[in-house]
Each structure stands twice: as C-alpha cells, then as structure tokens.
VEXZAMI-803773 format. One line per 8 residues: number of its first residue (from 1); their letters; for each residue x, y, z of C-alpha. Coordinates in nm, 2 decimals, m for minus. Layout:
BEGIN
NUM> A> X/Y/Z; ...
! end
This chain:
BEGIN
1> XXXXXXXX> m4.94/m5.97/2.92; m4.77/m6.30/2.81; m4.41/m6.30/2.68; m4.54/m6.42/2.35; m4.76/m6.12/2.30; m4.49/m5.89/2.43; m4.24/m6.03/2.18; m4.49/m5.99/1.90
9> XXXXXXXX> m4.55/m5.63/1.99; m4.18/m5.56/2.01; m4.11/m5.73/1.68; m4.39/m5.54/1.51; m4.26/m5.21/1.65; m3.91/m5.28/1.52; m4.04/m5.38/1.17; m4.26/m5.07/1.15
17> XXXXXXXX> m3.97/m4.85/1.25; m3.75/m5.03/0.99; m4.01/m4.98/0.72; m4.05/m4.61/0.81; m3.67/m4.55/0.80; m3.64/m4.75/0.48; m3.92/m4.55/0.31; m3.77/m4.22/0.44
25> XXXXXXXX> m3.43/m4.32/0.31; m3.57/m4.43/m0.02; m3.75/m4.09/m0.06; m3.42/m3.91/0.03; m3.24/m4.11/m0.25; m3.44/m3.91/m0.50; m3.17/m3.64/m0.51; m3.24/m3.32/m0.72
33> XXXXXXXX> m3.12/m3.34/m1.07; m2.74/m3.25/m1.08; m2.67/m2.90/m1.19; m2.61/m2.88/m1.57; m2.27/m2.71/m1.59; m2.29/m2.72/m1.96; m2.59/m2.49/m1.97; m2.39/m2.24/m1.75
41> XXXXXXXX> m2.09/m2.25/m1.98; m2.31/m2.21/m2.29; m2.48/m1.91/m2.14; m2.15/m1.76/m2.02; m2.00/m1.81/m2.36; m2.29/m1.68/m2.57; m2.44/m1.42/m2.36; m2.15/m1.28/m2.15
49> XXXXXXXX> m1.81/m1.35/m2.31; m1.88/m1.32/m2.68; m2.09/m0.99/m2.64; m1.80/m0.85/m2.42; m1.55/m0.95/m2.69; m1.77/m0.79/m2.96; m1.81/m0.47/m2.77; m1.44/m0.44/m2.70
57> XXXXXXXX> m1.36/m0.51/m3.06; m1.60/m0.23/m3.16; m1.45/0.01/m2.91; m1.10/m0.06/m3.04; m1.20/m0.01/m3.40; m1.35/0.33/m3.30; m1.03/0.42/m3.11; m0.81/0.33/m3.41
65> XXXXXXXX> m1.02/0.53/m3.65; m1.04/0.83/m3.42; m0.67/0.82/m3.36; m0.59/0.81/m3.73; m0.82/1.11/m3.78; m0.64/1.29/m3.50; m0.30/1.20/m3.65; m0.41/1.38/m3.97
73> XXXXXXXX> m0.55/1.69/m3.78; m0.40/1.73/m3.44; m0.65/1.97/m3.30; m0.77/1.99/m2.94; m1.12/1.88/m3.06; m0.99/1.57/m3.23; m0.78/1.49/m2.92; m1.08/1.50/m2.70
81> XXXXXXXX> m1.25/1.26/m2.94; m0.96/1.02/m2.90; m0.96/1.06/m2.53; m1.33/0.97/m2.52; m1.29/0.66/m2.74; m0.99/0.55/m2.54; m1.19/0.58/m2.22; m1.48/0.38/m2.37
89> XXXXXXXX> m1.23/0.11/m2.47; m1.07/0.10/m2.13; m1.41/0.06/m1.96; m1.51/m0.21/m2.21; m1.18/m0.39/m2.13; m1.30/m0.45/m1.78; m1.56/m0.70/m1.91; m1.30/m0.89/m2.12
97> XXXXXXXX> m1.00/m0.92/m1.89; m1.19/m1.16/m1.66; m1.16/m1.44/m1.91; m0.79/m1.49/m1.91; m0.79/m1.84/m2.05; m0.80/m2.00/m2.40; m0.73/m1.75/m2.68; m0.67/m1.45/m2.44
105> XXXXXXXX> m0.41/m1.63/m2.23; m0.25/m1.80/m2.53; m0.10/m1.48/m2.65; m0.05/m1.31/m2.31; m0.31/m1.05/m2.41; m0.42/m0.95/m2.05; m0.07/m0.85/m1.95; 0.01/m0.68/m2.27
113> XXXXXXXX> m0.31/m0.47/m2.26; m0.38/m0.41/m1.89; m0.04/m0.38/m1.72; m0.01/m0.07/m1.51; 0.15/0.15/m1.40; 0.32/0.24/m1.72; 0.69/0.31/m1.74; 0.69/0.67/m1.87
121> XXXXXXXX> 1.07/0.68/m1.90; 1.07/0.37/m2.12; 0.80/0.52/m2.34; 1.01/0.84/m2.38; 1.32/0.64/m2.46; 1.13/0.43/m2.72; 1.00/0.74/m2.89; 1.33/0.93/m2.88
129> XXXXXXXX> 1.53/0.63/m3.02; 1.27/0.56/m3.29; 1.36/0.20/m3.27; 1.15/m0.03/m3.05; 0.98/m0.37/m3.06; 0.65/m0.34/m2.87; 0.60/m0.72/m2.87; 0.90/m0.79/m2.64
137> XXXXXXXX> 0.85/m0.87/m2.27; 1.07/m0.57/m2.19; 0.81/m0.33/m2.32; 0.51/m0.48/m2.14; 0.49/m0.17/m1.92; 0.53/0.07/m2.21; 0.23/m0.05/m2.41; m0.14/m0.12/m2.36
145> XXXXXXXX> m0.42/0.10/m2.24; m0.21/0.25/m1.96; 0.05/0.38/m2.20; m0.22/0.57/m2.38; m0.33/0.72/m2.05; 0.01/0.88/m2.02; 0.04/0.98/m2.39; m0.31/1.14/m2.39
153> XXXXXXXX> m0.33/1.30/m2.05; 0.02/1.40/m1.94; 0.07/1.77/m1.88; 0.07/1.96/m2.21; m0.01/1.63/m2.40; m0.14/1.80/m2.71; 0.19/1.99/m2.76; 0.38/1.66/m2.77
161> XXXXXXXX> 0.15/1.53/m3.04; 0.17/1.85/m3.25; 0.54/1.89/m3.23; 0.66/1.54/m3.26; 0.56/1.29/m3.54; 0.75/1.01/m3.36; 0.53/1.07/m3.05; 0.21/1.05/m3.26
169> XXXXXXXX> 0.34/0.74/m3.44; 0.42/0.56/m3.11; 0.06/0.62/m2.99; m0.08/0.47/m3.31; 0.16/0.17/m3.28; 0.03/0.11/m2.93; m0.33/0.13/m3.04; m0.29/m0.09/m3.34
177> XXXXXXXX> m0.09/m0.35/m3.14; m0.39/m0.39/m2.91; m0.64/m0.39/m3.20; m0.45/m0.64/m3.42; m0.39/m0.89/m3.14; m0.75/m0.87/m3.03; m0.86/m0.94/m3.38; m0.68/m1.27/m3.36
185> XXXXXXXX> m0.86/m1.35/m3.03; m1.19/m1.27/m3.19; m1.12/m1.52/m3.47; m0.99/m1.78/m3.22; m1.29/m1.77/m2.99; m1.53/m1.91/m3.25; m1.36/m2.25/m3.26; m1.26/m2.23/m2.89
193> XXXXXXXX> m1.63/m2.20/m2.79; m1.69/m2.56/m2.87; m1.41/m2.66/m2.64; m1.52/m2.42/m2.37; m1.88/m2.54/m2.33; m1.78/m2.91/m2.30; m1.52/m2.87/m2.02; m1.75/m2.92/m1.73
201> XXXXXXXX> m1.53/m3.13/m1.50; m1.33/m3.02/m1.20; m0.98/m3.10/m1.35; m0.76/m2.79/m1.31; m0.75/m2.77/m1.69; m1.12/m2.79/m1.75; m1.31/m2.49/m1.88; m1.52/m2.47/m1.57
209> XXXXXXXX> m1.22/m2.48/m1.34; m1.04/m2.22/m1.55; m1.35/m2.00/m1.55; m1.40/m2.01/m1.17; m1.03/m1.95/m1.11; m1.00/m1.66/m1.34; m1.32/m1.51/m1.21; m1.18/m1.53/m0.86
217> XXXXXXXX> m0.83/m1.41/m0.96; m0.97/m1.11/m1.15; m1.18/m1.01/m0.85; m0.87/m1.03/m0.63; m0.66/m0.84/m0.87; m0.92/m0.56/m0.86; m0.90/m0.55/m0.49; m0.52/m0.54/m0.47
225> XXXXXXXX> m0.39/m0.36/m0.78; m0.68/m0.11/m0.84; m0.72/m0.02/m0.48; m0.52/m0.19/m0.21; m0.17/m0.12/m0.33; m0.22/0.25/m0.41; m0.40/0.33/m0.08; m0.13/0.15/0.13
233> XXXXXXXX> m0.30/m0.17/0.23; 0.01/m0.37/0.13; 0.27/m0.12/0.25; 0.19/m0.05/0.62; m0.06/0.23/0.53; 0.21/0.41/0.33; 0.02/0.54/0.02; 0.17/0.47/m0.32
241> XXXXXXXX> 0.00/0.70/m0.57; 0.25/0.60/m0.84; 0.07/0.27/m0.86; m0.27/0.42/m0.94; m0.43/0.29/m1.25; m0.50/0.56/m1.52; m0.35/0.81/m1.29; m0.30/1.08/m1.56
249> XXXXXXXX> m0.67/1.08/m1.67; m0.80/1.03/m1.32; m1.06/0.77/m1.41; m0.93/0.51/m1.17; m1.24/0.48/m0.96; m1.46/0.46/m1.27; m1.25/0.17/m1.39; m1.27/0.00/m1.05
257> XXXXXXXX> m1.65/0.04/m1.04; m1.68/m0.10/m1.40; m1.46/m0.39/m1.31; m1.68/m0.48/m1.01; m2.00/m0.44/m1.22; m1.85/m0.67/m1.49; m1.77/m0.93/m1.23; m2.12/m0.91/m1.09
265> XXXXXXXX> m2.26/m0.96/m1.44; m2.05/m1.27/m1.48; m2.15/m1.41/m1.14; m2.52/m1.37/m1.23; m2.47/m1.50/m1.59; m2.62/m1.18/m1.73; m2.99/m1.26/m1.76; m2.92/m1.63/m1.79
273> XXXXXXXX> m2.77/m1.92/m1.60; m2.49/m1.80/m1.37; m2.28/m1.90/m1.07; m2.56/m1.77/m0.85; m2.80/m2.03/m1.00; m2.54/m2.31/m0.94; m2.50/m2.21/m0.58; m2.88/m2.20/m0.53
281> XXXXXXXX> m2.92/m2.54/m0.68; m2.66/m2.68/m0.44; m2.86/m2.56/m0.14; m2.63/m2.26/m0.10; m2.90/m1.99/m0.14; m2.77/m1.80/0.16; m2.42/m1.79/0.02; m2.55/m1.68/m0.32
289> XXXXXXXX> m2.75/m1.40/m0.16; m2.45/m1.29/0.05; m2.24/m1.25/m0.26; m2.51/m1.05/m0.44; m2.57/m0.83/m0.14; m2.19/m0.77/m0.10; m2.17/m0.66/m0.46; m2.45/m0.41/m0.39
297> XXXXXXXX> m2.27/m0.28/m0.08; m1.95/m0.23/m0.27; m2.12/m0.04/m0.55; m2.31/0.18/m0.31; m1.99/0.27/m0.13; m1.81/0.34/m0.46; m2.09/0.57/m0.57; m2.03/0.78/m0.25
305> XXXXXXXX> m1.70/0.91/m0.38; m1.70/1.23/m0.58; m1.33/1.28/m0.65; m1.05/1.09/m0.83; m0.88/0.81/m0.64; m0.58/1.03/m0.58; m0.80/1.31/m0.44; m0.99/1.07/m0.22
313> XXXXXXXX> m0.66/0.93/m0.09; m0.58/1.29/0.03; m0.92/1.38/0.18; m1.10/1.05/0.25; m0.87/0.77/0.32; m1.10/0.62/0.58; m1.37/0.59/0.32; m1.13/0.41/0.08
321> XXXXXXXX> m1.02/0.18/0.36; m1.39/0.09/0.42; m1.43/0.02/0.06; m1.13/m0.21/0.06; m1.27/m0.40/0.36; m1.60/m0.45/0.17; m1.42/m0.58/m0.14; m1.20/m0.80/0.08
329> XXXXXXXX> m1.50/m0.96/0.26; m1.63/m1.08/m0.08; m1.30/m1.28/m0.13; m1.39/m1.53/0.13; m1.73/m1.59/m0.02; m1.59/m1.63/m0.38; m1.25/m1.78/m0.34; m1.32/m2.01/m0.04
337> XXXXXXXX> m1.70/m2.08/0.00; m1.81/m2.07/m0.36; m1.52/m2.27/m0.50; m1.56/m2.53/m0.22; m1.93/m2.56/m0.30; m1.84/m2.63/m0.67; m1.56/m2.87/m0.57; m1.32/m2.65/m0.77
345> XXXXXXXX> m0.96/m2.61/m0.67; m0.82/m2.26/m0.67; m0.48/m2.29/m0.83; m0.35/m1.94/m0.86; m0.14/m1.78/m0.59; m0.17/m1.44/m0.42; 0.07/m1.27/m0.18; m0.14/m1.08/0.06
353> XX> m0.31/m1.36/0.26; m0.65/m1.24/0.15
! end
C-alpha cells in the first residue's frame, strides 16, 4: 500500500473518530432540565407547612377551650379532656417545629414552645410568688408544652388544680401564651409565603438553604435531645432520665416517633414535590432510596417498644442504643450527602460530632 493511500486512510480514521466524539459530546450537552426548586418550595409551603400550621392552630384552640372549661369545673373528667387535647397539640407541634425560620424564628417560638426539660422549681416559685413575666428569657424553661406536662401529670396533679387558683391560672397563662404567639405566626405566614417560594438560591439566607438547614437540624435535635442525651449517648453511657421529654406523662417515644414521621413527610413533600424528587432528578436515586429505607427502619424499630422511654431505659437499653444508631446513620445521608448534592452549606453547629 502506498504512503499516499495509507495517509488518506489514517486521516479518514481520525476525522471519523473526531466526528463521532463531537456528535457524542453534542448529545451529552443536552443536559436534563434543571430541577425547579420553586415548585418544591411551593409544594412545601402549600401542602406541608401551611396545613401543619393550621392543624397546630386548631389543636391550640381546642386546648385553650378545654382548659377554660376545666378551670370552671375542675373535675377528673375535665382534666382528662385537657390532657388529651394537650397531647394532641404536642404531637401536632412535631410537624411545625421543623420550620424554624421566617415568622417562627422571628419571635423565638420554637424555644419558647418546645424547650425541655422544664424547670419545676421555677414553675413552683412563679406560682407561689404570683408575679411572673412568662415572656422573659429567664422563664424559657418554665413555659411551653413541657411546662404543661408537669402541671397536668405530676403526682396528685388534680389536687393542685382544685386547691390552688394561682396554680390553675398559671396553666392558663402558659396555654394562652403559646396560642397568642402562634396566632401572630399564622398571620405572618401568609405574606411570608411569597418570600419563601422565591428564595431558590444557595445563599445561606435563601429560603431553600434555610429549609434544608432546619430540616437537618431538627432531625439532629430529635436524635440528640429526644433520645441520645437521656439514654447516655453523650455522657459515657450514664443515663440521664431527668432530660426525658414529657417525662411526667410518659409519651416521650410517641413524640419521637411523631417527629420522625413528620420529618419523613417533609422529605417526601407529602404527596407532592419533595427533597426525594430533587435527589432523584440529580442522579442520586440510590441516596434518595437509602434515606427512605432508613426512615422505614427507624419506624419499625420504634414500633417494637411497648413501654415508656424511661421504662425501656431500665429494661431494654440495648434496643434503645440500636435505635439511636439507626437514627444516627441517617444524619450522614441528610446532613452530608443530601446537602452536598444540593450544593447547600450546612451552617448550624452541633456538639456531638454526629
């Protein structure tokens, strides 16, 4: 074969390869349509946040009405009605506290409503003095839903209500503080919605960034405060039952389960566009599936307990430790892998090294 023919074949081969690569590259340039973050925020606002806010508002209205009725007739029957409406409000709160930004953060509502454990001595001192300002930072651990846990479920609780008007008044003051503050949040969320659904960027102050951060932070708080600290995960396996949430009523595990379920609903966007869809559209289907599967593992494990958290700490600490590990494993998926896939910076700080 002549050099001329050989050269022609070689050049033809190179050109063909170039055309093939160029065509392949051109086809690859047709990237999938970027994920519409706005559609996610609209769905989260309209089908997750606002319904959760509405439900909690309704539960607080019922709690207030039932408590006022109990104040007028302090019978054991009416007290059980108040306890039931308080529990319903507490469980509903688990779906609201996740969104600690905008109107909720502006007035420090999450801390004022959900701080635990409650300071029982401070509550007693407030009642006995008859002079207190529940809006001060000094009283943050003497108010909120946890304070009502103590008032309603301490030993001989009904006798305290029957024999002490100041005690009964304090309970109403706590309930009405929560209700009145939340009423202002309900009003503020309507105009805030327009701001929320347009904040699609990755700036630390954007709605999307705040949403992802608070979702992750609330999950991590559930792991630490609702379970890890009481069972001794942050204290060299030394149990600290005094830190159990809703210790007096014994509904701690119910609250934790409701918190996990609420977080799962947020992750899936209810029945609409959620964080799972965002991950799937970013070729992170495996990660999305791992998160969903981990939620299921956690719930299955939680449903295996039959006693209160304090009872399980005495009889089944190994089971609680297993639950803690399952919840902790999800942290890596959410806080590290998911946030990285979204290009979102996690800005809050935790102290247990995950």
